[in-house]
N, C-alpha and C positions, 0 to 999 in steps of 0.2 A: 325686340324690346334688350334694353340691358338692366342685368338683375339689380332688381328694389332692395332696401330691406322698408324694415316696420316699425315702429318704436312706439312705447304707450307713455305720453309723460302729464305729470300732474298742471293744470296752469300754468301756477304758479312755479316750475320748474321751466314754461319757456323762455330761451334768450332771442334777446332780439335778434337774432338771424332767422330763428324758430317765428317769431311776430312776421318780419317781413317775409317770409316766404310761404307763411298763409295770405298773407293779405294780397302775395302776387297770384298766387292760385285761384281766390276767392275773386280778384277786384279782376280775371282773365274772364271771368266768366259772367259778370256780374254787376261791373262797374257801370257797365252805361246804364241800366237798368235802378241802379236799387243806389250806386252813389261810391265810396272807401266803403270795406270791411272795418270795423272796427270791433276788436275783440274783448270790451267789454260791454257793445252788447248790438251782434251780430245783423246789421242789417232791418234793427228794430226786434231783433228777436233773443228771447233768455243765451247769458255766454254760457261756456264748459267750462267743468270743475277738470277732467280730461279728455285727450288727445289724442289719438290713434294717426298717428303722420305715417303716411310713407316717402320715400324718397330717391330718386338718383345720384349718384353723388354729389350730395347733401340741398338737390333741388324739389322742394318738398312739390309730391307727383299726387298723393291725393291726401283727402280727411275724412275722419268722424270724431265729431265732440259728442260728446254728452255728461252731465249733471244728475247730481242727485237732488229727490226733491220727492218730500212727501205732497201728496194729493189727495182730495176722497173724490168716492167714488161709492153712490149713491150713497150712505150712510158711514163704507166702514174707509178708514185713513191706509195706505198703499204705500211702502216706500216704492217709491220706481228712477229706473234712471232715463232722463230725456234726452232723448239720441236730436241730433240738428249738424248743419254741417257739412253734409255726405255730399260729398264732390274730388271726382278723381280729372282729371288734367287729363284735355280732347287727346293728347296723344299719347296716352296711356289707357286709352280703356277701351275692351274690348280681347284682358287680358283677366277680368275675374278679378282684380284687384280692389276694386270694391265687396266683393263676396268674401275676400279676404280681411280687410278693413273691419268691416260689420262681424265679420267672426272675431279679431281681436280685443274689439268696445267690446262685445259680451262675454268675453272673458274678463276684461277686467272688472267689470259690474260685479261678477259673479265673483272672483278673487277679496274683489271688496266687501260681499259678505252683506250688504245691505240691503240690496234692491230686490224684492218679487219679481216684477217683472220692469223689461225694457221698453220705453213711450216713443211714440212719433206720428206724427201727422205730415201726411206730403203731398205732391199733384199724383192727381187721378194715372199720370201716364208712366209713375215710377212704381204704380203699387204693382206690376211683375215682378221688379227687380228686387224689392222686399220679401214680396212671398216666396222668391230661388231663394232666398237666405232661413228663412224658415218663420216670417213671422205670420203671422193671422191675423186680419180688418176684421173688427169690432163695429157696431155704431152703437153712436149712441149722442147726446146732447154733451158740448163742451164750454165752459165756461175758462175765460181765461184773461191773460190785460194784452186787447191787441198792442201791436207796433208802435202806437200814437200814446200810450199807457192810456187808454180810457181799457173798461172792461168791455169783452165780447162774449156773446152766445152763437155758440154756433151751433145749429138744430141739424139732427142725424142725418147723416148724404159721405160729406165730405169726408176722406181718408184718413181713416185713427186705424194706426197697427198695433198690434204687442206682442213681443215673444216673452215667454215665460222664462225665468233663468233661477229660478225656487223651486224646488220639485214640489209638488205635490199643493201647490198656489193656484187656487183658479181666479179667474175675472171674475168678478162681482158686478150683478147689475145696479142698474143706475148711475145718471150724470155725473160726470163728470168737472172736478170740479182742478184746474191745472194747481193753483196757488200761486199765480203768477202768469207771467211768458209763455209764451210755448219756442219751443224749439228750433 
């Protein structure tokens, strides 16, 4: 595989070319099932504040997005970076690019200094990937705003993963309220 570059950009720094590259990446994977990618609400999920993107010769081949948010866990308010839009193009898989992009995204959250944890929900079949990146699975009831705009409560079971990025922080017990859409 050719040499790739990785950059981390705030959403407002994305150019039209960046947006076109991200749309091409996501539509190559999800167009048939979910329709066109929309940066303001990708497939009905929450948008991202920051994008970690990998490129080869200008073409976007990988992405991890995240957004800062305060959520409620039990009776506590936690600052998190909610992760979504994790995707590596089919022709760039198998070289640990996804793991590297996850590392860059986590570092960008540490650099911003406002989040204690990184948080994501995912499909069962990709849990081993996230665990290989150091994420830990938790079980909790999760409330959010669904892709259709209505409140959703998910009982414990579907994968929720966290990554502590602030020293000495412990994930509290209790139900989770994402206070918005999932990523």
